[in-house]
C-alpha positions in Angstrom: 39.3 40.3 70.4 36.9 39.0 72.9 33.8 37.0 72.9 31.2 38.5 74.7 28.5 35.8 74.1 27.7 33.5 71.8 24.4 32.1 70.7 23.1 29.5 68.5 19.3 28.2 67.0 19.4 25.5 65.4 22.9 24.9 64.4 24.5 21.3 64.0 23.0 19.6 66.5 22.3 22.8 68.5 18.5 23.3 68.8 18.9 26.7 71.0 22.3 27.5 72.4 23.7 30.2 75.0 27.6 30.8 76.3 29.2 33.3 77.6 33.3 32.3 77.8 35.4 33.8 80.4 38.7 36.2 79.2 41.3 34.4 78.3 41.2 30.8 78.7 38.3 27.8 77.7 37.6 25.0 78.5 35.4 22.6 76.6 35.3 19.3 78.5 33.3 16.0 77.3 32.1 13.2 75.8 32.3 12.7 71.2 29.5 13.9 69.5 28.0 16.2 72.1 28.4 19.5 70.3 31.8 20.9 71.1 33.6 20.5 67.9 29.9 21.9 66.7 29.9 25.1 68.9 33.6 26.3 68.1 32.9 25.2 64.4 30.3 28.6 64.6 32.8 30.6 65.7 34.5 29.7 62.5 31.4 30.5 60.5 31.0 34.0 62.2 34.4 34.8 61.3 34.6 34.0 57.6 30.5 33.1 56.1 31.3 29.5 56.0 32.2 26.4 57.5 35.3 24.8 56.7 34.4 21.7 58.0 30.7 21.6 55.3 30.9 21.5 51.9 26.9 23.5 51.7 25.6 25.3 53.9 22.2 22.7 54.4 24.9 20.5 56.2 25.0 22.9 59.4 21.1 23.3 59.8 19.7 21.2 62.6 17.7 17.7 61.6 14.4 18.9 60.7 15.1 22.7 60.8 14.6 25.4 58.1 17.5 27.5 59.0 20.1 28.4 61.4 21.5 31.1 63.0 25.0 32.1 64.6 24.6 35.4 67.1 28.2 36.7 68.3 28.9 39.7 70.4 32.5 40.7 70.5 34.3 44.0 71.6 38.0 44.5 70.2 40.1 47.5 70.6 37.5 49.3 67.9 34.7 49.5 70.4 31.5 46.8 70.6 29.9 44.9 67.3 26.6 42.3 66.9 27.2 40.1 64.3 24.7 37.4 62.8 25.1 35.1 60.1 22.3 32.6 59.1 21.3 30.4 56.3 18.2 28.3 54.8 18.0 25.6 53.2 17.0 27.2 49.8 20.6 28.7 49.3 19.3 32.3 50.8 22.1 33.5 53.5 21.9 36.1 56.6 24.8 38.2 57.2 24.2 41.3 59.3 26.3 43.4 62.0 24.8 45.4 64.1 21.7 44.7 62.4 22.4 45.9 59.5 23.1 43.8 56.2 27.0 43.1 54.8 29.2 41.0 53.1 30.9 38.2 54.0 34.2 40.8 53.8 33.1 42.5 57.0 33.4 39.9 58.9 36.9 39.1 58.4 38.1 42.8 58.7 35.9 42.5 61.8 36.6 39.0 63.6 39.2 37.0 63.7 39.6 33.4 64.8 42.3 30.9 64.4 42.1 27.5 64.9 43.5 24.2 64.3 41.7 20.8 64.6 43.7 17.2 63.9 42.5 17.8 60.2 44.6 20.5 60.0 47.4 18.4 59.4 46.4 18.4 55.6 47.6 21.9 54.7 50.9 20.5 54.9 50.4 17.4 53.0 47.1 18.4 51.1 46.7 20.0 47.7 48.3 22.9 47.1 45.1 24.6 47.1 45.0 24.0 51.3 48.0 26.1 51.4 46.8 29.2 49.0 43.7 29.4 50.7 45.8 29.3 54.4 47.9 32.6 53.4 44.4 34.1 51.6 42.5 33.9 54.5 44.9 35.6 56.8 45.8 38.5 54.2 41.8 39.3 54.0 41.5 39.5 57.3 44.4 42.6 57.0 43.3 43.9 54.2 40.3 44.5 51.9 41.6 45.4 48.9 43.6 42.0 49.0 40.3 40.5 49.8 38.3 42.3 46.7 41.9 41.8 44.5 41.4 37.9 44.8 37.9 37.9 44.1 38.8 40.0 41.1 41.7 38.2 39.8 39.6 34.9 39.7 37.0 36.5 37.8 39.5 37.5 35.3 40.6 33.9 35.6 37.2 32.4 34.9 36.9 34.7 31.7 39.8 34.1 30.1 39.8 30.0 30.9 35.9 30.2 29.0 38.1 32.0 26.2 40.3 29.5 26.0 37.9 26.4 25.9 36.0 28.1 23.3 38.7 28.2 21.1 40.5 24.8 22.0 40.6 23.4 17.9 42.0 26.7 16.9 44.4 29.3 18.1 42.6 32.6 18.8 43.3 36.0 17.2 45.9 37.4 19.7 43.8 40.3 19.9 41.4 38.7 21.8 44.0 37.0 24.7 45.7 39.9 25.0 43.6 42.4 26.6 42.8 39.1 29.7 46.4 38.3 29.9 47.0 42.1 30.5 44.6 42.0 33.4 45.3 38.6 35.1 49.0 40.0 35.2 47.8 43.3 37.1 45.8 41.7 39.5 47.7 38.4 40.1 51.6 40.8 40.5 49.5 42.5 43.3 48.6 38.6 45.0 52.0 37.4 44.4 53.7 40.7 46.1 51.5 40.0 49.2 51.6 36.6 49.3 55.8 37.1 49.6 55.5 40.1 51.8 53.6 37.6 54.1 55.2 34.1 53.9 58.7 36.0 54.5 56.6 38.0 57.6 54.8 34.6 59.2 58.4 32.6 58.3 60.5 34.0 61.7 58.3 33.6 64.0 57.0 30.0 62.9 60.5 29.2 62.9 60.5 30.1 66.1 57.7 29.0 67.2 58.3 24.7 65.2 61.9 24.8 67.1 60.7 25.5 70.6 57.6 22.8 70.0 60.1 20.4 68.5 63.1 20.5 70.5 65.1 22.6 68.2 64.2 21.3 64.9 64.3 24.5 62.2 61.8 25.1 59.8 60.6 28.0 56.8 58.2 29.0 55.5 58.6 29.4 51.4 56.7 31.0 48.6 56.7 29.4 45.7 55.2 31.5 42.6 54.4 29.1 39.9 56.1 32.3 37.2 59.5 32.1 39.8 58.9 35.2 41.4 61.0 36.5 43.6 61.0 38.1 47.5 62.7 41.0 46.0 61.2 41.3 43.0 58.3 44.6 43.0 54.8 44.2 41.9 56.0 45.3 38.1 58.2 43.1 37.8 55.9 40.4 38.8 53.7 41.5 36.7 55.9 40.9 33.3 56.7 37.3 34.6 53.2 36.7 34.7 52.2 37.8 31.3 55.9 36.6 29.7 55.0 33.4 31.4 50.9 33.3 30.0 52.8 34.1 26.6 55.4 31.0 26.9 52.7 28.4 27.7 50.3 29.4 24.9 50.2 26.8 22.8 49.6 24.1 26.1 46.9 26.8 27.2 45.1 26.1 23.5 45.4 21.8 24.5 44.0 21.8 27.7 41.6 25.1 27.6 42.9 26.0 31.1 45.7 28.8 32.4 48.1 27.2 33.2 50.2 29.9 35.3 49.5 32.3 38.0 48.6 33.0 41.8 46.1 29.6 41.2 48.7 27.2 40.9 51.3 28.8 43.4 52.1 27.0 46.6 53.8 26.7 49.4 56.5 24.7 50.9 58.1 23.8 54.7 61.5 23.3 54.8 63.1 21.4 57.4 66.5 21.1 57.2 66.7 21.4 53.6 63.8 18.7 53.0 60.7 19.5 52.2 58.0 18.1 55.1 55.2 17.7 52.6 56.9 15.5 51.2 59.6 13.5 54.1 58.2 15.2 56.6 56.3 12.4 59.4 52.2 13.2 60.7 54.4 14.5 63.8 56.2 17.0 62.1 53.7 18.1 60.1 51.6 18.8 63.2 53.9 20.4 64.7 54.5 22.7 61.2 50.5 23.6 61.4 51.2 24.7 65.4 54.2 26.9 64.9 52.1 28.6 61.5 48.8 29.0 63.6 51.4 30.7 65.8 52.9 32.7 63.2 49.2 33.7 61.9 48.5 34.7 65.6 51.7 37.1 65.7 50.6 38.5 61.9 47.5 39.2 62.4 47.5 41.2 66.4 50.7 43.6 64.5 48.5 44.4 61.2 45.2 44.7 63.0 46.1 45.9 66.5 43.8 42.9 67.7 44.7 39.7 69.0 42.7 37.2 67.2 39.9 34.3 69.0 42.6 31.3 69.0 41.1 27.8 68.8 43.0 24.8 69.5 41.4 21.6 69.1 42.7 17.9 70.4 40.4 14.4 70.0 40.9 11.9 72.5 39.6 9.6 75.3 39.2 12.8 77.3 37.8 14.9 74.2 39.5 17.9 75.3 38.8 21.3 73.2 40.4 24.8 73.9 39.5 28.3 73.0 41.7 30.8 74.4 40.0 34.4 73.8 42.8 37.2 74.3 42.6 39.6 76.9 
């Protein structure tokens, strides 16, 4: 995947900007607050429809402007495409590919970006939601069915939680919960099975990358499902496990008014020599783990899509250097 041209309008601190990267390695160098990170953030927005650094689209709009726009021309093994992403302060969003209105899922499938910023160390030491998002985004870039099944799962989860909250003072009839249990188990089994497969595929490469970076230490990525699913389980078996766990947690869920088991409660462990790096890893080890996982993510995307993703590596120091690898 190559970026032929990047244009910004009223994005962050840019009134207007245009960049035509070279193929291969590109280095952005300059002082603090000059917009290097903002420029690279725009690529993440163009590849997914949202920023990982902003809670709301209005934060991306330059001060005093009404809306922002990001335009990217990309070329991959399937051909060239133009991407336009934008938003205004009132919540209106624009997502277009080759001039036609599209959904964010279409961006995920078209334009893959893998990024490392210093704050990404929280993927290891932060809450499980960050680790789930990491694997979900990677899988969504390789499979639209996964992306839409994930949306379906959270829709079912919201409906089930709403029902639980309505009955917190008394037990709901089984006939009301049973259909939601079955739907949640089916969608959840699909998600867990794909996550297990992806983490299994990425673990070896992440281990090799970590060993090279650390001087020989061993790293293992381990998926931790809330229902005790195993790598050998098929989708049907995982669904049965989720369904049994939901029924077993009925009393607790009635008391709390929330679904307590399922892929929305799963986690990813990073094991170094048998120790959990989420708890026992040093800052340096945790940062190295993230770099190794990013290397594994690049290989995983290449093998599944046939295109090398754009790789962004950001470092913050007195030299303020940011590197973006635009693959040949």
